[in-house]
C-alpha positions as CSV (number, residue, x, y, z in Angstrom):
1,M,92.5,116.8,115.3
2,R,89.5,114.7,116.3
3,A,90.1,111.0,115.7
4,I,89.2,107.5,116.6
5,V,92.3,105.6,117.8
6,L,93.1,102.0,118.3
7,D,96.3,101.9,120.3
8,E,98.5,99.4,122.0
9,L,98.2,96.9,119.2
10,R,100.6,94.0,119.1
11,P,103.0,93.5,116.2
12,P,101.1,90.6,114.7
13,D,97.9,92.7,114.8
14,M,99.7,95.6,113.2
15,E,100.9,93.3,110.4
16,K,97.3,92.1,109.7
17,L,96.1,95.6,109.8
18,T,98.7,96.9,107.5
19,S,98.1,94.2,104.9
20,H,94.3,94.8,105.1
21,L,94.6,98.5,104.6
22,Q,97.0,98.1,101.7
23,A,94.6,95.7,100.0
24,E,91.3,97.5,100.8
25,L,91.9,101.2,100.9
26,V,93.3,103.9,98.6
27,G,97.0,104.6,99.4
28,S,98.3,108.1,99.7
29,S,101.7,109.7,98.9
30,L,102.7,108.8,102.5
31,P,103.5,105.2,103.2
32,D,101.4,104.7,106.3
33,V,98.4,106.9,105.3
34,F,95.4,105.5,103.5
35,W,92.1,107.0,102.4
36,L,88.7,105.6,103.5
37,E,86.0,106.9,101.2
38,L,82.6,107.7,102.6
39,P,79.5,106.2,100.9
40,P,77.7,108.9,98.9
41,E,74.5,108.5,100.9
42,L,76.3,109.7,104.0
43,L,77.6,112.9,102.6
44,A,76.5,116.1,104.2
45,P,74.4,118.4,101.9
46,E,77.4,120.6,101.0
47,Q,79.6,117.6,100.3
48,A,77.0,116.1,98.1
49,A,76.6,119.3,96.2
50,H,80.4,119.4,95.6
51,E,80.6,116.4,93.3
52,Q,83.7,117.9,91.7
53,C,85.5,117.7,95.1
54,G,84.8,114.0,95.5
55,P,85.3,111.4,96.6
56,H,85.1,112.6,100.2
57,R,87.2,110.6,102.5
58,V,89.0,110.4,105.9
59,A,92.6,109.5,106.6
60,A,93.5,106.2,108.2
61,V,97.0,106.6,109.7
62,L,99.2,103.7,110.8
63,E,101.6,104.5,113.6
64,L,104.0,102.4,115.5
65,D,101.4,100.4,117.5
66,S,98.1,102.1,116.6
67,L,95.6,103.1,113.9
68,K,94.3,106.6,113.9
69,L,91.1,107.3,111.9
70,E,90.8,111.1,111.5
71,L,87.3,112.5,111.8
72,L,88.0,115.3,109.3
73,V,86.2,114.6,106.1
74,R,88.3,115.8,103.2
75,S,87.9,116.5,99.6
76,A,90.0,114.4,97.3
77,T,90.7,117.4,95.0
78,S,90.8,120.5,97.1
79,L,92.6,121.3,100.3
80,R,90.6,124.5,101.1
81,C,87.1,123.8,100.0
82,S,84.1,124.6,102.3
83,C,83.0,121.0,102.0
84,T,85.9,119.8,104.1
85,D,84.5,119.5,107.6
86,Y,84.5,117.3,110.7
87,A,82.3,114.2,110.4
88,T,78.6,114.5,111.0
89,T,77.0,112.3,113.6
90,A,75.9,109.8,110.9
91,Q,79.4,109.8,109.4
92,R,81.0,109.3,112.8
93,D,78.6,106.4,113.6
94,W,79.5,104.8,110.2
95,L,83.2,105.2,111.0
96,L,82.8,103.7,114.4
97,A,81.0,100.7,112.9
98,W,83.7,100.4,110.3
99,V,86.4,100.2,113.0
100,D,84.3,97.7,115.0
101,G,83.9,95.6,111.9
102,L,87.7,95.8,111.3
103,I,88.4,94.6,114.8
104,D,86.0,91.6,114.3
105,K,87.2,90.8,110.8
106,L,90.9,90.8,111.6
107,E,90.4,89.5,115.1
108,L,92.5,92.3,116.6
109,S,93.2,92.3,120.3
110,T,92.2,95.6,121.8
């Protein structure tokens, strides 16, 4: 799996990160997995054409001392649709900017 990973985070930073993700992102059926929805203007043509599959999102996974942001853009409604694909360059740039903003906002030590 392609992913952006923030690792070796200290326990106080993990607490801030957990609280923030619980407050700001959509939770999943798994306790440490959250969904970050992509803005509609960043959807690839096939994703935009598949409105019924939306919202399109990526998984943010909390682990013991890290955050993993998967680069697989998934459909919220279908596991096996052709609109599920790895992030485009624009989507990947947006995700990196989101992570950078998260580091600044929460003052995480990296």
